[in-house]
C-alpha positions in Angstrom: -29.2 67.6 -22.5 -26.7 65.0 -21.5 -22.9 66.1 -21.5 -21.8 62.6 -22.4 -21.0 61.2 -25.8 -23.9 58.8 -26.7 -21.6 55.9 -27.1 -20.5 56.3 -23.5 -23.7 56.6 -21.7 -24.7 52.9 -21.5 -21.8 52.2 -19.1 -23.1 54.6 -16.5 -26.4 53.0 -16.1 -24.5 49.8 -15.1 -22.6 51.5 -12.3 -23.7 51.1 -8.7 -23.3 54.2 -6.2 -20.5 56.1 -7.8 -19.4 58.0 -4.7 -16.4 56.7 -3.1 -16.3 56.9 0.7 -13.9 55.6 3.4 -16.3 52.7 4.0 -16.4 51.7 0.4 -12.7 51.7 -0.3 -12.0 48.0 0.7 -14.8 46.7 -1.6 -13.5 48.9 -4.4 -10.0 47.7 -4.1 -11.2 44.0 -4.2 -13.2 44.6 -7.2 -10.6 46.4 -9.1 -7.8 44.4 -8.2 -9.4 41.1 -9.2 -10.3 42.5 -12.5 -6.9 44.0 -13.1 -5.0 41.0 -12.1 -7.1 38.6 -14.0 -6.6 40.7 -17.2 -2.8 40.7 -16.8 -2.2 36.9 -16.5 -0.5 37.2 -19.7 -2.9 35.3 -21.8 -2.9 35.9 -25.6 -2.7 38.5 -27.0 -0.4 40.0 -24.4 1.8 36.8 -24.2 2.2 36.9 -27.9 4.0 40.2 -27.7 5.5 40.8 -24.3 7.5 39.0 -21.7 6.8 40.1 -18.1 9.4 40.3 -15.4 8.7 41.3 -11.8 11.3 42.9 -9.7 11.5 44.3 -6.1 13.7 47.3 -5.6 14.8 49.1 -2.5 12.3 51.8 -1.1 13.4 55.4 -0.9 14.3 55.0 2.7 15.8 51.6 2.2 13.7 49.9 4.9 11.3 48.3 2.5 10.9 47.2 -1.1 8.8 48.6 -4.1 7.6 46.1 -6.8 7.9 46.8 -10.5 6.6 44.9 -13.5 8.7 45.0 -16.7 6.9 44.3 -19.9 9.3 43.9 -22.8 8.0 43.7 -26.3 9.4 41.0 -28.5 10.7 43.5 -31.0 12.1 45.9 -28.5 15.7 47.0 -29.5 18.7 47.2 -27.2 18.9 49.7 -25.5 15.1 50.3 -25.5 13.1 53.2 -24.6 11.0 53.2 -21.5 7.3 54.1 -20.6 7.3 54.4 -16.8 3.6 54.1 -16.0 1.6 54.9 -12.8 -1.8 53.6 -12.4 -5.1 55.2 -11.8 -7.4 54.8 -8.5 -7.3 57.9 -6.6 -4.4 56.8 -4.6 -6.9 54.7 -2.7 -7.3 51.6 -5.0 -5.9 50.0 -8.1 -2.7 48.2 -8.8 0.2 48.2 -11.2 -1.9 46.2 -13.7 -5.0 48.5 -13.7 -6.1 49.4 -17.4 -2.7 48.5 -18.6 -3.9 46.3 -21.4 -6.1 49.2 -22.7 -3.6 51.8 -22.5 0.3 51.8 -21.8 0.9 48.4 -23.3 -0.7 49.6 -26.5 1.8 52.5 -26.6 4.6 50.2 -25.8 3.7 47.8 -28.6 3.5 50.7 -31.2 6.8 52.3 -30.1 8.7 49.1 -29.2 9.2 50.6 -25.8 9.6 48.7 -22.5 6.8 49.4 -20.1 7.6 49.5 -16.5 4.8 49.7 -13.9 5.1 50.5 -10.1 3.0 49.1 -7.1 2.9 52.1 -5.0 1.4 52.4 -1.5 -2.2 53.4 -1.2 -4.0 55.8 1.2 -5.5 56.1 3.8 -3.1 53.5 5.2 -0.2 55.2 3.7 -0.9 59.0 2.9 1.4 61.2 1.0 4.3 61.2 0.4 4.2 57.5 0.3 2.9 56.9 -3.1 5.3 59.7 -4.5 8.3 58.2 -2.8 7.5 54.8 -4.1 7.2 55.9 -7.7 10.4 58.0 -7.3 12.3 55.0 -5.8 11.4 52.9 -8.8 12.3 55.6 -11.2 15.6 56.2 -9.6 16.4 52.4 -9.4 15.4 52.0 -13.1 17.7 54.8 -14.4 20.7 53.6 -12.3 20.3 50.1 -13.6 19.3 50.9 -17.1 22.4 49.5 -18.8 22.0 46.0 -17.2 18.4 45.9 -18.2 19.0 46.8 -21.7 17.3 50.2 -21.3 18.1 53.7 -22.6 18.3 56.0 -19.6 18.0 59.0 -21.9 14.7 57.9 -23.2 12.5 57.5 -20.2 8.9 58.8 -20.4 6.7 59.2 -17.3 3.1 58.5 -17.9 0.0 58.0 -15.7 -3.8 58.2 -15.8 -5.9 60.1 -13.1 -3.9 59.8 -9.8 -1.2 58.3 -11.9 -1.2 61.5 -13.9 -0.4 63.7 -10.9 2.3 61.2 -10.0 3.7 61.3 -13.6 3.9 65.2 -13.4 5.5 65.1 -10.0 8.1 62.5 -11.2 9.0 65.1 -14.1 9.3 67.8 -11.4 11.5 65.7 -9.2 13.7 64.6 -12.2 14.1 68.4 -13.0 15.2 69.1 -9.5 17.6 66.1 -9.2 21.0 67.2 -8.0 23.4 64.6 -9.5 24.2 62.6 -12.6 22.5 59.6 -11.4 19.3 61.3 -11.0 16.7 60.1 -13.7 16.4 62.0 -16.9 12.8 62.2 -18.1 12.3 62.9 -21.8 8.6 63.4 -21.8 5.4 63.4 -19.6 2.0 61.9 -20.4 -0.7 63.3 -18.1 -4.0 61.6 -18.7 -7.1 63.0 -17.0 -4.7 64.0 -14.2 -5.8 64.2 -10.6 -3.7 67.4 -10.3 -5.4 69.6 -7.8 -6.5 68.8 -4.0 -9.1 71.7 -4.0 -11.8 70.3 -6.1 -13.3 73.8 -6.6 -13.5 74.4 -10.4 -16.5 74.9 -12.6 -15.9 71.5 -14.1 -16.5 69.8 -10.8 -19.9 71.8 -10.4 -20.9 70.7 -13.8 -19.9 67.1 -13.1 -22.1 67.0 -10.0 -25.0 68.4 -11.8 -24.7 65.6 -14.4 -24.6 62.8 -11.9 -20.9 62.7 -11.2 -19.9 60.5 -14.2 -17.4 57.7 -13.3 -15.6 59.7 -10.6 -17.7 62.4 -8.6 -16.6 65.3 -6.6 -17.6 63.3 -3.5 -15.1 60.6 -4.6 -12.5 63.3 -5.2 -12.9 64.9 -1.9 -12.9 61.4 0.0 -9.6 60.5 -1.9 -7.8 63.8 -1.1 -8.8 63.4 2.5 -7.2 59.9 2.5 -4.1 61.1 0.5 -3.3 64.0 2.7 -4.2 62.4 6.1 -4.6 65.1 8.8 -3.9 67.9 6.2 -6.8 66.9 4.1 -9.4 67.2 6.9 -12.0 68.8 4.6 -10.7 67.2 1.3 -10.6 70.5 -0.3 -6.8 71.1 0.3 -7.1 74.0 2.8 -3.9 72.8 4.8 -2.0 70.9 2.1 0.6 73.6 1.8 1.1 73.7 5.5 2.5 70.2 5.8 5.0 70.1 3.0 2.8 68.3 0.5 2.5 71.1 -2.1 5.4 69.6 -3.9 3.7 66.3 -4.5 0.5 68.0 -6.0 1.3 69.2 -9.5 -1.2 72.1 -9.5 0.4 73.4 -6.2 3.8 73.7 -7.7 4.7 77.2 -8.7 7.7 76.8 -11.0 7.0 74.6 -14.1 10.0 75.8 -16.2 12.6 73.5 -17.6 10.3 70.4 -17.7 10.2 68.0 -20.5 7.6 67.9 -23.4 4.1 67.2 -22.1 0.9 65.6 -23.4 -2.3 66.5 -21.4 -5.5 64.7 -22.3 -8.9 64.9 -20.5 -12.7 64.5 -21.2 -14.8 67.6 -21.6 -17.3 66.1 -19.1 -14.7 65.1 -16.6 -14.5 66.8 -13.2 -10.8 66.9 -13.8 -11.1 69.0 -16.9 -10.4 72.4 -15.7 -7.4 71.6 -13.7 -5.8 69.7 -16.6 -6.4 72.6 -19.0 -5.1 75.1 -16.5 -1.9 72.9 -15.9 -1.4 72.8 -19.8 -1.8 76.5 -19.8 0.8 77.0 -17.1 3.1 74.7 -18.9 2.9 76.7 -22.1 3.4 79.9 -20.1 6.6 78.2 -18.6 7.8 77.6 -22.1 7.2 73.6 -21.9 6.2 72.2 -25.3 2.8 70.9 -24.7 0.0 69.1 -26.5 -3.6 69.5 -25.1 -6.6 67.4 -26.1 -10.2 67.9 -24.5 -12.4 65.2 -25.8 -16.1 66.0 -26.4 -18.5 64.1 -24.2 -15.9 62.1 -22.4 -16.3 61.4 -18.6 -13.4 60.3 -16.3 -11.3 57.6 -17.9 -13.9 57.1 -20.7 -11.3 55.8 -23.1 -10.2 52.7 -21.1 -13.7 52.1 -19.7 -15.4 52.1 -23.3 -12.5 51.6 -25.6 -14.6 50.8 -28.7 -16.3 54.3 -28.7 -15.2 56.4 -31.6 -14.0 59.2 -29.3 -12.1 56.6 -27.2 -10.4 55.4 -30.4 -9.5 58.9 -31.3 -8.0 59.4 -27.8 -5.9 56.3 -27.9 -4.7 57.1 -31.4 -3.6 60.6 -30.3 -1.9 59.3 -27.2 -0.1 56.5 -29.2 1.0 58.8 -31.9 2.5 61.2 -29.4 4.4 58.5 -27.5 5.8 57.1 -30.7 7.1 60.5 -31.8 8.5 61.4 -28.4 10.4 58.1 -27.9 12.0 58.3 -31.3 15.7 58.8 -30.9 15.9 62.0 -32.9 13.4 63.6 -30.6 14.9 62.4 -27.3 18.2 63.8 -28.0 16.9 67.3 -27.9 14.7 66.8 -24.8 16.8 64.9 -22.2 19.2 67.6 -21.3 19.8 67.4 -17.6 17.0 69.3 -15.9 
């Protein structure tokens, strides 16, 4: 019996070899980037609701720049709340426009929030901490320039899908540990099918392999973590990640999850990432962090943006959107943005 929802299975038959390898990364990037960029040319209906501004900001080291895209709804108030969004792609592909129309821009429209996306460096050319540092540089710059941008620095939500889910979790952790008044204050974190653990050893990965790998197989995950961790990821199973200072950049490796902002964790039941997301939500609860967890029946990795018209996808989008609207409401953020 297939573990997948009936409305999701037709897509799988159209996909080529689903295993990402080092050799396939260049072609995967080319295909994903062309689709994402084409979708985000700000043709209607996007152009009817948003303005798009592209900025370059200093990198963390100050030797390079990081590109941000700012999507401002036409009805956004001043100051506006912020969804700081990090894209999917296993840290090996994708760009700041990936799946944006199907997800974060819809939340922004519903909440009248400004959506800011970041172009972070990809592995294997730039292993960790490059992507984390780029996302942090963008978030720090955004918080420090919030007033001039018409943004509310006390209402910044971090969010991301897949690899971006881990980056969002790590942004919340870094913000908690920030040591000065100019450090970003994160009011909420949305982790969507997060790529949270470099070990790829849970039962959900075994189940995913037995059912054909879905849209992101264990082979793909091992390849991606090898690329992300560089020499430390020699086996793609995280055996040496903790030895080279990368544990702080992998959410599941972080021991202290206390004093974090409220979280929304969402994952498909048939996604290889299921167990690490459920475990992370459980650890957040244990640490006293208000957390909403959804496990979607029959869902494979990123099912909701790949097949948005499926009933389970619509329920998933509705749940995420409702939570974003609730968390970015001023009466909620007053209580959740105390300096962490």
